[in-house]
C-alpha positions, -999 to 999 in steps of 0.1 A, spaced: 2 1 1 12 34 -7 15 63 18 -5 81 -7 -32 57 -1 -27 59 37 -33 95 33 -61 100 16 -82 79 40 -103 65 7 -131 40 16 -113 14 -3 -81 18 16 -101 14 46 -100 -18 56 -59 -25 42 -52 11 68 -74 -8 99 -57 -36 98 -20 -22 93 -32 2 124 -39 -26 142 -5 -41 138 8 -13 154 -15 -12 180 -1 -53 188 34 -39 183 28 -15 209 13 -40 234 41 -65 233 66 -37 239 43 -24 270 43 -61 283 77 -68 276 88 -35 293 66 -39 326 87 -72 331 120 -59 324 113 -27 346 118 -53 378 155 -61 362 184 -50 388 212 -32 373 239 -61 370 207 -81 348 201 -46 329 239 -44 320 241 -77 308 211 -72 283 231 -41 272 262 -62 270 245 -87 248 228 -62 224 261 -45 219 277 -75 207 249 -83 184 266 -55 162 301 -57 172 305 -97 165 328 -94 132 305 -113 112 272 -95 120 291 -61 114 300 -76 79 268 -85 71 252 -52 83 276 -33 66 274 -47 30 234 -46 33 233 -10 42 255 -1 16 239 -27 -10 203 -12 1 206 24 5 237 32 -19 251 55 7 285 52 19 310 22 20 315 -8 34 352 -7 50 342 24 65 303 10 75 323 -18 92 346 9 111 316 31 125 296 2 135 322 -10 156 336 21 171 304 38 177 291 5 198 326 -2 218 327 35 226 291 36 237 296 4 256 325 21 274 305 52 282 276 27 297 300 7 321 296 14 356 266 40 351 238 36 371 204 33 355 181 17 380 176 25 414 194 53 433 214 68 413 230 98 428 229 114 468 234 149 477 231 148 516 241 184 519 208 192 502 188 165 512 185 151 475 183 116 462 180 109 427 161 79 414 163 64 376 131 57 362 126 43 325 103 65 300 83 33 294 84 25 249 107 46 232 97 54 194 129 57 174 135 74 142 163 66 122 178 75 91 189 59 59 223 72 67 235 50 95 207 20 91 226 -4 119 250 22 140 220 45 147 191 23 153 219 2 176 232 33 198 194 41 203 183 8 213 213 4 237 208 38 255 168 28 259 177 -6 272 201 7 296 173 27 310 148 -3 316 129 7 285 115 -8 252 119 6 220 105 4 186 123 13 155 109 35 127 138 28 102 134 49 67 122 24 38 160 24 18 172 10 52 147 -14 65 164 -45 56 192 -36 76 172 -29 103 152 -64 99 187 -80 99 197 -64 130 168 -69 149 174 -104 141 207 -104 154 197 -86 187 167 -111 192 195 -141 190 212 -123 219 183 -111 234 175 -149 236 208 -159 249 204 -140 282 167 -147 283 153 -109 282 120 -106 263 122 -102 223 96 -77 222 115 -54 240 133 -45 207 109 -43 183 103 -20 146 72 -10 131 58 -35 105 64 -32 67 58 -12 48 74 18 66 52 50 57 47 83 68 11 76 83 26 43 104 56 65 117 32 89 129 9 67 149 40 54 166 52 88 174 18 94 189 16 58 207 49 59 230 60 75 254 94 92 242 100 100 207 142 102 198 144 115 160 177 115 142 175 122 103 156 148 79 146 179 99 112 167 86 114 139 109 123 163 138 98 187 134 73 158 127 89 143 163 83 179 179 49 187 168 37 148 176 22 157 208 42 132 225 78 140 246 104 142 218 144 144 212 155 160 179 191 167 168 196 195 141 210 197 108 250 194 99 268 219 77 302 216 96 324 247 95 362 244 96 389 268 103 426 267 95 444 296 113 480 311 108 494 293 133 483 259 128 501 223 116 489 231 81 500 194 72 483 174 103 451 197 97 450 186 59 454 152 69 424 152 95 404 168 72 405 146 44 401 115 64 370 132 81 357 141 50 360 110 31 351 89 58 319 65 46 316 89 17 304 119 40 274 104 52 279 115 87 265 150 95 296 158 111 316 160 80 332 190 73 313 209 44 332 244 45 366 250 51 382 284 60 416 291 55 435 319 69 450 340 41 487 333 57 482 299 53 460 291 25 484 281 1 503 258 18 471 243 31 458 234 -4 492 223 -12 488 199 18 452 191 10 465 180 -24 490 159 -9 461 140 9 444 134 -28 417 165 -24 414 177 -57 410 215 -65 382 216 -94 387 241 -120 362 267 -123 344 247 -156 343 217 -134 330 234 -109 301 247 -125 294 217 -138 293 200 -105 268 225 -89 248 217 -119 245 177 -115 248 181 -78 219 200 -72 183 192 -89 150 217 -84 174 233 -57 176 191 -41 207 173 -36 210 144 -64 203 112 -49 220 96 -76 255 116 -68 253 117 -29 275 96 -3 295 83 -38 337 82 -38 348 115 -46 363 94 -80 324 83 -88 308 121 -87 341 134 -109 332 105 -131 292 104 -130 292 148 -137 315 144 -164 343 164 -147 374 168 -170 399 195 -160 429 193 -144 438 165 -117 408 145 -131 418 120 -156 434 84 -150 453 76 -118 449 110 -102 412 108 -106 408 74 -94 428 82 -64 410 116 -56 393 113 -18 382 150 -16 368 170 -45 376 207 -33 359 240 -43 366 279 -43 335 298 -30 334 336 -15 295 337 -5 271 319 13 235 314 13 209 299 -5 223 315 -42 258 297 -33 246 256 -28 282 252 -20 282 265 14 253 243 23 257 205 34 262 182 5 265 149 16 294 140 -8 329 143 -3 330 176 -16 345 202 6 339 243 -1 372 264 3 372 301 17 398 323 20 400 344 50 419 378 53 428 367 96 410 348 124 384 378 126 372 373 92 371 338 95 347 337 124 328 362 102 323 337 73 318 309 97 289 331 111 272 334 81 273 298 68 259 289 101 230 312 101 224 297 63 224 261 77 240 242 104 235 265 133 241 252 164 257 217 155 301 221 157 327 241 141 361 231 140 393 245 145 428 239 136 454 259 157 485 261 182 466 290 200 456 283 238 427 311 233 409 307 201 392 271 211 377 292 239 374 324 222 352 302 195 329 286 222 322 318 240 312 338 207 298 312 181 263 297 179 273 262 183 270 234 210 304 214 198 339 232 191 362 206 179 400 217 185 429 195 164 408 166 157 391 142 131 361 158 133 334 131 123 352 111 147 356 139 175 323 153 173 301 119 178 324 111 210 356 101 208 386 76 226 406 105 231 378 133 243 357 135 262 323 135 248 295 111 247 298 85 222 266 92 197 249 94 161 225 122 172 238 159 179 216 183 197 220 216 188 201 233 214 177 260 202 201 277 180 193 243 157 154 238 169 159 210 193 156 207 227 189 196 237 225 210 229 243 177 241 253 147 220 219 123 226 230 98 255 214 76 279 203 100 303 180 117 278 163 79 286 154 84 316 126 100 341 146 113 371 128 111 408 140 132 430 132 122 470 139 155 489 141 159 530 146 185 554 179 200 561 192 229 579 174 259 570 194 283 547 177 315 538 192 347 535 185 382 545 177 412 525 210 427 531 231 393 524 214 395 488 211 431 478 236 446 501 264 454 476 239 467 452 222 488 479 257 507 485 268 506 448 235 526 437 230 543 471 195 530 469 195 511 507 159 510 522 151 536 549 141 512 575 
């Protein structure tokens, strides 16, 4: 049945719609029953279930099958990097969750007379994108299960088969540890917008990753929701940077999984003093600067009717160049085959400059800035157009500039001298939580400004007891103010 028919409400389709709706009701009933039983698990038993689910995707043969299916069915990314992502994100998440308390009392503050108790939210509905059809649902599932919730996945139609396979692996591990299979389910096929809406109205919490339409739908569903923002990462190379190291890291990040990540750099701003040197360093790392003619051809091919061409995104740089018919300098023979990133020059940003937006491909837009102040001005302009709230990276030897960016720029993460697509979603050498869902705060229209993590899947009950009173006097609070402005009360 088609989504259009489901939305039409025609009498002809009403029996089919009722049957499909009843299937979702049945999924929810099973999820609630399983969660009710699971809520009685102690922390040790919960942690065993979490470990089991982690192994279901980290297990090498499972990971390989999932990565191959994801690329074959969605046409996005590449198998080797999908395998790295599936393993790395899950291993990092399990590290973060080791020792985390999510059952019973999780914190006590005797001086405040407060005790915090973790409680499940119930049944979670997870909207997951086609870009990461295994890693993202695994991450959401493990976080939800850590909080003693059940979860129902709503995959994209392209990624549904991968999700089904992932569920098979997860159910096998749940069987191994004796946990209810119905803790982890997916929407019945065929996946549709109408079915996803029904799910969103049935669950206790929605966690949404993917298109901004999905996120807005989650926020407007009437159900509590946690959504994430759009990516369009800007990176700055300032005049103090180790240019060769910066170029190496940027190419690794931009080419990883063919730039399917929202954390891939899309715009690179280079301070003029390092501009030529940086371009040479990028070229040494197989980043090819397009000619003006090829850049115009690529723009016409990469966008169609104002939207990204689904036939070109998330492919290798060499494939994009070949499919788009690029033939300029550096784009023939061995150089074309080895190209990892395509570079385009730009000066403006906004709707009339599409290269300043997210490209979901190993195409990186390069800007020249007069100085660091000019670089931050360009970065702000780009983010006002797209990607506000997400993240920004800087390659620098300065100790003060990262903090300066954090105090001034409308982003939730400033990544310093790192491979950005690894670092933003958590890394083994930084303190951010491992996640595939980046909260972008009010700047990005989100309710969170952190990496979505297990605490977003919990209710916290607080027990408050009396303490020694701590009530200030008026002079305690207003004394300095009275003295400064000579407005103390007459009495």
